[in-house]
C-alpha positions as a Python dict, from the first residue, in 0.01 Angstrom:
ca = {
    (1, 'M'): (0, 0, 0),
    (2, 'D'): (-143, 94, -341),
    (3, 'K'): (-81, 467, -402),
    (4, 'E'): (-444, 509, -511),
    (5, 'F'): (-552, 448, -149),
    (6, 'I'): (-315, 700, 9),
    (7, 'F'): (-456, 1044, 98),
    (8, 'N'): (-415, 1281, -194),
    (9, 'S'): (-486, 1648, -125),
    (10, 'D'): (-481, 1733, -497),
    (11, 'G'): (-747, 1467, -558),
    (12, 'L'): (-958, 1600, -272),
    (13, 'H'): (-933, 1955, -404),
    (14, 'R'): (-1027, 1834, -753),
    (15, 'A'): (-1332, 1649, -616),
    (16, 'V'): (-1449, 1959, -429),
    (17, 'E'): (-1391, 2171, -740),
    (18, 'L'): (-1600, 1930, -948),
    (19, 'M'): (-1882, 1940, -692),
    (20, 'G'): (-1906, 2315, -744),
    (21, 'R'): (-1944, 2291, -1123),
    (22, 'D'): (-2271, 2274, -1313),
    (23, 'F'): (-2304, 1940, -1491),
    (24, 'S'): (-2682, 1961, -1537),
    (25, 'N'): (-2646, 1929, -1916),
    (26, 'A'): (-2388, 1650, -1908),
    (27, 'E'): (-2448, 1351, -2129),
    (28, 'G'): (-2474, 1009, -1972),
    (29, 'L'): (-2172, 784, -1944),
    (30, 'T'): (-2176, 436, -2093),
    (31, 'L'): (-1993, 198, -1863),
    (32, 'P'): (-1835, -123, -1995),
    (33, 'I'): (-1995, -457, -1912),
    (34, 'E'): (-1661, -592, -1786),
    (35, 'L'): (-1399, -394, -1600),
    (36, 'P'): (-1041, -396, -1730),
    (37, 'Y'): (-773, -573, -1528),
    (38, 'V'): (-582, -245, -1486),
    (39, 'G'): (-777, 67, -1401),
    (40, 'M'): (-737, 418, -1535),
    (41, 'G'): (-640, 563, -1196),
    (42, 'S'): (-838, 765, -950),
    (43, 'A'): (-783, 1105, -1115),
    (44, 'A'): (-903, 985, -1456),
    (45, 'A'): (-1195, 798, -1298),
    (46, 'L'): (-1300, 1107, -1101),
    (47, 'N'): (-1285, 1328, -1410),
    (48, 'S'): (-1479, 1086, -1630),
    (49, 'L'): (-1749, 992, -1376),
    (50, 'A'): (-1814, 1333, -1219),
    (51, 'P'): (-2022, 1487, -1501),
    (52, 'S'): (-2268, 1196, -1516),
    (53, 'I'): (-2294, 1140, -1142),
    (54, 'L'): (-2300, 1503, -1031),
    (55, 'G'): (-2509, 1612, -1330),
    (56, 'G'): (-2784, 1366, -1242),
    (57, 'A'): (-2771, 1403, -865),
    (58, 'A'): (-3048, 1574, -673),
    (59, 'R'): (-2954, 1925, -563),
    (60, 'L'): (-3071, 1933, -205),
    (61, 'G'): (-3049, 2312, -186),
    (62, 'E'): (-3305, 2364, -462),
    (63, 'A'): (-3661, 2470, -384),
    (64, 'T'): (-3790, 2147, -540),
    (65, 'S'): (-3591, 1924, -303),
    (66, 'F'): (-3681, 1812, 45),
    (67, 'A'): (-3422, 1656, 272),
    (68, 'H'): (-3405, 1539, 630),
    (69, 'M'): (-3215, 1860, 706),
    (70, 'D'): (-3460, 2091, 531),
    (71, 'P'): (-3385, 2380, 524),
    (72, 'P'): (-3012, 2305, 517),
    (73, 'T'): (-2729, 2535, 610),
    (74, 'P'): (-2625, 2697, 277),
    (75, 'W'): (-2297, 2508, 236),
    (76, 'I'): (-2438, 2168, 336),
    (77, 'P'): (-2618, 2080, 8),
    (78, 'A'): (-2290, 2067, -184),
    (79, 'A'): (-2112, 1877, 93),
    (80, 'D'): (-2404, 1637, 134),
    (81, 'L'): (-2445, 1556, -234),
    (82, 'P'): (-2228, 1239, -246),
    (83, 'A'): (-2387, 1091, 67),
    (84, 'H'): (-2731, 1119, -91),
    (85, 'S'): (-2613, 980, -425),
    (86, 'L'): (-2667, 627, -297),
    (87, 'M'): (-3032, 683, -202),
    (88, 'P'): (-3247, 585, -501),
    (89, 'D'): (-3546, 789, -382),
    (90, 'V'): (-3333, 1105, -372),
    (91, 'D'): (-3084, 1056, -653),
    (92, 'T'): (-3207, 1060, -1012),
    (93, 'Y'): (-2887, 927, -1171),
    (94, 'F'): (-2825, 614, -964),
    (95, 'S'): (-3191, 516, -967),
    (96, 'R'): (-3162, 473, -1347),
    (97, 'I'): (-2864, 234, -1330),
}
């Protein structure tokens, strides 16, 4: 099995750490038209994509957001952020791609 698909607690901790950071002023990321044959690895991909994706994602705990769980339990908005990133009516970053 490819090591990139094996559970990695360091990667999980890094993802959770990134979710807690403020990327609201992050610049957009320009993605290549074609993907390379060999990838950069999950850690490098996580670090390079997080600012653009998390910076443009809707913050469901903000007063200007309304979610199906409104009002959410305080820790749920951060945990729920990736699940809502695929909903174009909720997420501002993915709706622009």
